[in-house]
C-alpha positions as CSV (number, residue, x, y, z in Angstrom):
1,X,0.0,0.0,0.0
2,X,1.3,3.5,-0.8
3,X,0.7,6.8,1.0
4,X,-1.6,7.8,-1.9
5,X,-3.8,4.7,-1.2
6,X,-3.8,5.4,2.5
7,X,-4.9,9.0,1.8
8,X,-7.7,7.8,-0.5
9,X,-9.0,5.3,2.1
10,X,-8.9,7.8,5.0
11,X,-10.5,10.6,2.9
12,X,-13.4,8.4,2.0
13,X,-14.0,7.3,5.6
14,X,-13.6,10.8,7.0
15,X,-15.5,12.5,4.1
16,X,-12.6,14.9,3.6
17,X,-10.9,15.9,0.4
18,X,-7.9,13.9,-0.6
19,X,-5.8,17.1,-0.6
20,X,-6.7,17.9,3.0
21,X,-6.3,14.3,4.0
22,X,-2.9,14.1,2.4
23,X,-1.8,17.1,4.4
24,X,-3.0,15.5,7.7
25,X,-1.3,12.2,6.8
26,X,2.0,14.0,6.0
27,X,1.7,16.0,9.3
28,X,1.4,12.6,11.1
29,X,4.4,11.2,9.5
30,X,6.4,14.4,10.1
31,X,5.4,14.3,13.8
32,X,6.6,10.7,14.1
33,X,10.0,11.6,12.5
34,X,10.4,14.8,14.5
35,X,9.7,12.8,17.7
36,X,12.2,10.2,16.8
37,X,14.8,12.9,16.1
38,X,14.1,14.7,19.3
39,X,13.4,11.8,21.8
40,X,14.7,8.7,20.0
41,X,11.4,6.8,20.7
42,X,7.7,7.1,20.0
43,X,5.1,4.7,21.4
44,X,1.8,4.5,19.6
45,X,-0.6,2.5,21.8
46,X,-2.2,-0.5,20.2
47,X,0.2,0.0,17.2
48,X,3.8,-0.3,18.3
49,X,7.0,1.4,19.2
50,X,9.5,3.1,16.9
51,X,13.0,3.5,18.3
52,X,16.3,4.9,17.1
53,X,19.2,2.6,17.8
54,X,22.9,2.9,17.0
55,X,24.5,0.2,14.9
56,X,28.2,-0.4,15.6
57,X,30.8,-0.1,13.0
58,X,31.6,-3.4,11.4
59,X,33.4,-5.2,8.6
60,X,31.3,-6.3,5.6
61,X,32.0,-7.8,2.2
62,X,31.2,-6.3,-1.2
63,X,29.1,-9.1,-2.7
64,X,30.3,-8.4,-6.3
65,X,34.0,-8.2,-5.6
66,X,34.4,-10.0,-2.4
67,X,36.5,-7.1,-1.1
68,X,36.2,-6.4,2.7
69,X,34.8,-2.9,3.5
70,X,34.4,-0.9,6.7
71,X,30.9,0.1,7.5
72,X,30.6,3.2,9.6
73,X,28.4,3.2,12.7
74,X,24.9,4.6,11.9
75,X,21.5,5.3,13.4
76,X,18.7,3.0,12.4
77,X,15.0,3.0,13.2
78,X,13.5,-0.2,14.7
79,X,9.9,-1.1,15.0
80,X,8.3,-3.4,17.6
81,X,4.6,-4.1,16.9
82,X,2.1,-3.7,19.8
83,X,0.2,-6.6,21.2
84,X,-3.0,-5.8,19.2
85,X,-1.2,-5.6,15.9
86,X,0.9,-8.7,16.7
87,X,-2.3,-10.7,17.5
88,X,-4.2,-9.5,14.4
89,X,-1.3,-10.3,12.1
90,X,-0.8,-13.7,13.8
91,X,-4.4,-14.6,13.0
92,X,-4.1,-13.8,9.3
93,X,-4.7,-16.9,7.2
94,X,-2.1,-15.9,4.6
95,X,0.0,-12.9,3.6
96,X,-1.5,-11.0,0.7
97,X,0.4,-11.6,-2.6
98,X,2.9,-14.0,-1.0
99,X,2.8,-17.8,-1.4
100,X,2.0,-19.9,1.7
101,X,5.1,-21.8,2.8
102,X,4.1,-25.1,4.3
103,X,7.5,-26.6,5.1
104,X,6.4,-30.0,3.9
105,X,7.6,-29.7,0.2
106,X,10.5,-32.0,-0.6
107,X,11.4,-29.8,-3.6
108,X,12.2,-26.6,-1.7
109,X,15.0,-25.5,-4.1
110,X,13.0,-22.3,-5.0
111,X,13.1,-21.4,-1.3
112,X,16.8,-20.8,-1.7
113,X,16.3,-18.6,-4.8
114,X,15.4,-15.0,-4.8
115,X,14.0,-13.2,-7.8
116,X,16.1,-10.2,-8.8
117,X,14.9,-7.0,-10.4
118,X,16.0,-8.4,-13.8
119,X,13.6,-11.4,-13.6
120,X,16.4,-13.8,-12.8
121,X,16.6,-15.8,-9.7
122,X,19.8,-16.0,-7.6
123,X,20.8,-18.2,-4.7
124,X,20.4,-16.7,-1.3
125,X,21.5,-18.0,2.1
126,X,18.8,-19.8,4.1
127,X,17.9,-17.9,7.3
128,X,15.3,-15.8,8.8
129,X,12.9,-14.0,6.4
130,X,13.9,-10.6,5.2
131,X,11.8,-7.6,6.3
132,X,11.0,-5.1,3.6
133,X,12.2,-1.6,4.4
134,X,10.3,1.5,3.5
């Protein structure tokens, strides 16, 4: 879902223009960011907690060249869902637009492949699922 779709949905429910709703939604996002910058944490009851954490400097590897690189320390935003969100998501029968993984397939080779932007699939390490950022 995009911000535009959120604006459309809220404007219909609130019977406001999309222009006014867009402004309100942007004010909300700005307030969240401003609070994170000022306080480092914002708790939204029944939704979750956003928190700024400091990642330590580390050594990494350029996947194309294999060359070791230094990664500087940086601030990142983490999110921990609230109990209500956690429970509602847990009860979902499936994730929209994602295949259901049953774990009982013997031919799980595709689980170790990831589709790239060019339509090709490349091998990935098995491990915890990736979380989309954005």
